[in-house]
C-alpha positions as CSV (number, residue, x, y, z in Angstrom):
1,M,-12.5,53.8,132.7
2,N,-14.3,56.6,131.0
3,S,-12.0,58.6,128.7
4,I,-12.4,61.1,126.0
5,N,-8.9,60.3,124.6
6,T,-9.4,56.6,124.1
7,N,-12.7,55.0,122.9
8,N,-12.1,51.3,123.2
9,G,-15.7,50.5,122.0
10,A,-15.2,52.4,118.8
11,L,-11.8,50.8,118.1
12,I,-13.4,47.3,118.5
13,A,-16.3,48.2,116.3
14,L,-14.0,49.7,113.7
15,Q,-11.9,46.5,113.6
16,A,-15.0,44.3,113.2
17,L,-16.3,46.5,110.4
18,N,-12.9,46.4,108.6
19,R,-12.9,42.6,108.8
20,T,-16.4,42.5,107.4
21,N,-15.4,44.9,104.6
22,D,-12.4,42.7,103.7
23,E,-14.6,39.6,103.6
24,M,-17.1,41.4,101.5
25,A,-14.4,42.4,99.0
26,V,-13.3,38.7,98.7
27,T,-16.9,37.5,98.2
28,Q,-17.7,40.3,95.6
29,K,-14.6,39.3,93.7
30,R,-15.7,35.6,93.6
31,V,-19.2,36.5,92.5
32,A,-17.9,38.9,89.8
33,T,-15.3,36.5,88.4
34,G,-17.0,33.2,89.1
35,L,-13.7,32.0,90.5
36,R,-12.6,31.1,93.9
37,V,-8.9,31.5,92.8
38,A,-8.7,34.3,90.2
39,D,-5.0,35.1,90.8
40,A,-2.0,34.1,92.9
41,K,-3.1,36.4,95.8
42,D,-6.2,34.2,96.3
43,D,-4.3,30.9,96.6
44,G,-0.8,30.8,95.2
45,A,-0.5,27.0,95.1
46,A,-3.9,26.4,93.5
47,Y,-3.3,29.2,90.9
48,A,0.1,27.6,89.9
49,V,-1.6,24.3,89.3
50,A,-4.4,25.9,87.4
51,Q,-2.0,27.7,85.1
52,Q,-0.3,24.4,84.3
53,V,-3.6,22.8,83.6
54,R,-4.5,25.7,81.3
55,A,-1.2,25.3,79.5
56,D,-1.9,21.5,79.0
57,M,-5.4,22.3,77.7
58,S,-4.0,24.8,75.2
59,A,-1.4,22.3,74.0
60,L,-4.0,19.6,73.6
61,T,-6.1,21.9,71.5
62,S,-3.2,22.7,69.3
63,A,-2.3,19.0,69.0
64,N,-5.8,18.2,67.8
65,E,-5.5,21.0,65.2
66,Q,-2.3,19.5,63.9
67,L,-3.7,16.0,63.9
68,G,-6.5,17.4,61.8
69,G,-4.0,18.3,59.1
70,S,-2.6,14.8,59.3
71,K,-6.1,13.4,59.0
72,G,-6.6,15.5,55.8
73,I,-3.5,14.1,54.0
74,L,-4.4,10.5,55.1
75,D,-7.9,10.8,53.8
76,T,-6.7,12.2,50.5
77,T,-4.1,9.4,50.2
78,L,-6.7,6.7,51.0
79,A,-9.1,8.2,48.4
80,G,-6.4,8.0,45.8
81,L,-5.4,4.5,46.7
82,K,-9.1,3.3,46.6
83,K,-9.2,4.6,43.0
84,V,-6.0,2.8,42.2
85,S,-7.4,-0.4,43.8
86,D,-10.6,-0.1,41.7
87,T,-8.6,0.4,38.6
88,M,-6.4,-2.6,39.3
89,T,-9.4,-4.9,38.9
90,E,-9.9,-3.5,35.4
91,I,-6.2,-3.9,34.6
92,K,-6.3,-7.6,35.5
93,G,-9.3,-8.1,33.2
94,V,-7.4,-6.5,30.3
95,L,-4.2,-8.5,31.0
96,E,-6.3,-11.7,30.9
97,K,-7.4,-10.7,27.4
98,L,-3.9,-9.8,26.3
99,G,-2.7,-13.2,27.6
100,D,-4.8,-15.0,25.0
101,S,-2.6,-15.8,22.0
102,R,-5.7,-15.7,19.7
103,V,-6.0,-11.9,20.3
104,A,-4.0,-10.3,17.5
105,G,-3.8,-7.4,15.1
106,E,-6.0,-4.5,15.8
107,E,-7.7,-6.2,18.6
108,R,-4.4,-6.7,20.5
109,T,-3.5,-3.1,19.7
110,S,-6.8,-1.9,21.1
111,Y,-6.3,-3.9,24.4
112,N,-2.7,-2.7,24.7
113,S,-4.0,0.9,24.4
114,Q,-6.7,0.2,27.0
115,F,-4.0,-1.3,29.3
116,A,-1.8,1.8,28.9
117,A,-4.7,4.1,29.5
118,L,-5.5,2.3,32.8
119,V,-1.9,2.5,33.9
120,N,-1.8,6.2,33.1
121,K,-5.0,6.7,35.1
122,V,-3.4,5.0,38.1
123,N,-0.3,7.2,37.7
124,R,-2.6,10.3,37.9
125,F,-4.4,9.0,40.9
126,V,-1.1,8.5,42.6
127,G,0.3,11.8,41.5
128,D,-2.8,13.8,42.5
129,A,-3.0,12.4,46.0
130,T,-1.8,15.7,47.5
131,Y,-3.0,17.8,50.5
132,N,-2.0,21.4,51.0
133,G,1.0,20.8,48.7
134,S,2.2,17.6,50.4
135,T,1.9,14.0,49.6
136,L,2.7,10.6,51.1
137,L,3.2,9.0,47.7
138,T,6.6,9.8,46.1
139,T,6.6,10.4,42.4
140,D,9.1,11.8,39.9
141,D,7.9,15.3,40.3
142,M,7.0,15.4,44.0
143,A,8.9,13.9,46.8
144,G,6.8,12.4,49.5
145,T,7.4,13.7,53.0
146,A,7.0,11.6,56.1
147,I,4.8,13.4,58.7
148,T,5.5,13.5,62.4
149,A,2.4,15.0,64.0
150,V,2.4,16.2,67.7
151,R,-0.2,14.0,69.3
152,N,-0.4,15.2,73.0
153,E,0.5,18.0,75.4
154,R,4.0,16.6,76.1
155,G,5.0,17.0,72.4
156,D,5.2,13.3,71.7
157,G,5.0,12.6,67.9
158,Y,3.3,10.1,65.7
159,T,5.1,9.4,62.4
160,I,3.3,8.6,59.1
161,A,5.7,7.1,56.6
162,T,5.8,7.7,52.8
163,T,5.3,5.1,50.0
164,A,7.1,5.0,46.7
165,G,4.4,5.8,44.1
166,A,6.2,3.8,41.4
167,G,5.5,0.6,43.4
168,L,1.8,1.2,43.0
169,T,1.7,1.1,39.2
170,F,3.2,-0.8,36.3
171,D,5.1,2.4,35.2
172,D,8.6,2.9,36.6
173,A,8.3,6.7,36.2
174,I,5.3,8.7,37.4
175,N,5.3,12.4,36.4
176,V,2.0,14.2,36.3
177,T,3.5,17.7,36.0
178,E,1.1,20.2,34.4
179,A,1.2,20.6,30.6
180,G,3.8,22.9,29.3
181,T,6.6,21.7,31.6
182,T,9.1,18.9,31.4
183,A,7.4,15.6,32.1
184,D,7.8,11.9,31.4
185,A,5.9,10.6,28.4
186,D,2.7,8.7,29.1
187,F,3.0,5.0,29.6
188,T,2.6,2.9,26.4
189,S,2.1,-0.8,26.0
190,A,2.8,-3.4,23.4
191,L,2.5,-6.6,25.4
192,T,2.7,-10.0,23.8
193,A,0.5,-12.9,25.0
194,E,3.5,-14.4,26.8
195,E,4.4,-11.2,28.6
196,A,0.8,-10.7,29.7
197,R,0.6,-14.2,31.1
198,A,3.9,-13.7,32.8
199,M,2.6,-10.5,34.5
200,L,-0.4,-12.5,35.7
201,G,2.0,-15.0,37.3
202,S,2.1,-17.9,34.9
203,A,5.1,-20.1,35.8
204,D,5.3,-21.4,32.2
205,D,5.8,-17.9,30.9
206,A,8.0,-16.5,33.7
207,A,11.0,-16.1,31.4
208,S,9.0,-13.6,29.3
209,L,8.4,-11.2,32.2
210,G,11.4,-9.1,31.3
211,T,11.2,-5.5,32.7
212,N,7.5,-5.8,33.3
213,K,6.0,-6.1,36.8
214,L,4.0,-9.0,38.2
215,F,0.4,-8.0,38.7
216,S,0.4,-9.6,42.2
217,T,3.5,-7.5,43.2
218,V,1.8,-4.3,42.3
219,Q,-1.5,-5.3,43.9
220,T,0.2,-6.3,47.1
221,A,1.9,-2.9,47.2
222,V,-1.4,-1.2,46.8
223,N,-3.1,-3.3,49.5
224,N,-0.2,-2.8,51.9
225,A,-0.3,1.0,51.4
226,M,-4.1,1.0,52.0
227,N,-3.7,-1.1,55.1
228,Q,-0.9,1.2,56.4
229,Y,-2.7,4.5,55.9
230,G,-6.0,3.0,56.9
231,S,-4.4,2.0,60.3
232,D,-2.8,5.5,60.5
233,S,-6.1,7.2,59.9
234,K,-7.9,5.0,62.5
235,Y,-5.2,5.9,65.0
236,V,-5.4,9.6,64.3
237,D,-9.2,9.5,64.8
238,A,-8.7,7.6,68.1
239,Q,-6.1,10.1,69.3
240,V,-8.2,13.1,68.5
241,S,-11.2,11.5,70.3
242,Y,-9.0,10.7,73.3
243,N,-7.6,14.3,73.4
244,K,-11.1,15.7,73.4
245,E,-12.1,13.4,76.3
246,K,-8.9,14.4,78.1
247,L,-9.7,18.1,77.6
248,D,-13.2,17.6,79.1
249,A,-11.6,15.9,82.1
250,L,-9.0,18.6,82.5
251,E,-11.7,21.3,82.3
252,G,-13.7,19.5,85.0
253,G,-10.7,19.2,87.3
254,L,-9.8,22.9,86.7
255,G,-13.3,23.9,87.6
256,S,-13.2,21.9,90.8
257,L,-10.0,23.5,91.7
258,I,-10.7,27.2,91.1
259,D,-14.4,27.8,90.5
260,A,-16.5,29.5,93.1
261,D,-19.7,28.1,94.5
262,L,-21.9,30.9,93.5
263,A,-24.9,29.8,95.5
264,K,-22.7,29.7,98.6
265,E,-21.1,33.0,97.8
266,S,-24.5,34.7,97.2
267,A,-25.8,33.5,100.6
268,R,-22.5,34.7,102.2
269,M,-22.8,38.1,100.6
270,Q,-26.3,38.6,102.1
271,S,-24.9,37.7,105.5
272,L,-22.0,40.1,105.1
273,Q,-24.3,42.9,104.0
274,I,-26.3,42.5,107.3
275,R,-23.0,42.4,109.3
276,Q,-21.8,45.5,107.5
277,Q,-25.0,47.4,108.4
278,L,-24.8,46.3,112.0
279,G,-21.1,47.1,112.2
280,T,-21.7,50.6,110.9
281,Q,-24.5,51.1,113.4
282,S,-22.3,49.8,116.2
283,L,-19.4,52.1,115.3
284,S,-21.8,55.1,115.2
285,M,-23.1,54.3,118.7
286,A,-19.6,53.8,120.0
287,N,-18.5,57.2,118.6
288,Q,-21.4,58.8,120.5
289,A,-20.4,57.3,123.9
290,P,-17.9,60.1,124.9
291,Q,-20.6,62.7,124.6
292,A,-22.3,61.2,127.6
293,L,-19.4,62.5,129.7
294,L,-20.5,66.1,129.0
295,K,-23.5,65.5,131.3
296,L,-21.1,65.1,134.2
297,F,-20.2,68.7,133.9
298,G,-23.7,70.1,133.3
């Protein structure tokens, strides 16, 4: 039926053009953002998953930053312990000389001074093993603080324990406070030959040990501390590396979930542009159809 009130052809052409324009808007958004799912309106379920993945990635990045701080204090502690270990070899050599009963007078005094200087050097290595105001080695003027670093996106922690600094030296009191403040006096030594041999572990002179420490006890404590913090440092390195690999995997999964295929979208846009032009022409022709009725009254 021909009618000037209802133009069915124009209505159909208009509906088709509107659909094409809607599809064009979606494609243009994907090309502009590079995302297939830019917000919840595009795909609510996928967008919710993407937001959770983004939160996990942010948490992992923060965890690696915190582990970096833990790595710093571990490396500082290990550097100090290495210096202590190196000095222990010198200390043993001096103790061997002090254990010789023929060493007397000024010579013994000189070796005792050398022993005391080496012990004080160890004290300072232990006391100076700080990072950003914190230490893992407890001394008289600084309490060591155990560290619990967040290691993953779930907030799970990894704890690094402290070590008593006094166990790493032959001095019972380590205080390396800056000059001008209250501090323990430097360690002094006046070992007899029997005491020196007892410190080296001589069973014959064990009764002469007194308040002195066995060399093997202190050396074991130093070795244990190095082993502990070396293992901690190796774990932190491994965890940071794993977190980086996990971040890469999460980023890849996120891309597969929400990224747009730009090659496909570009081809689709060209197709839609042609459909848009044809739809416009079709609508124009449909709008001109009622004018043909005027010829019936000519």
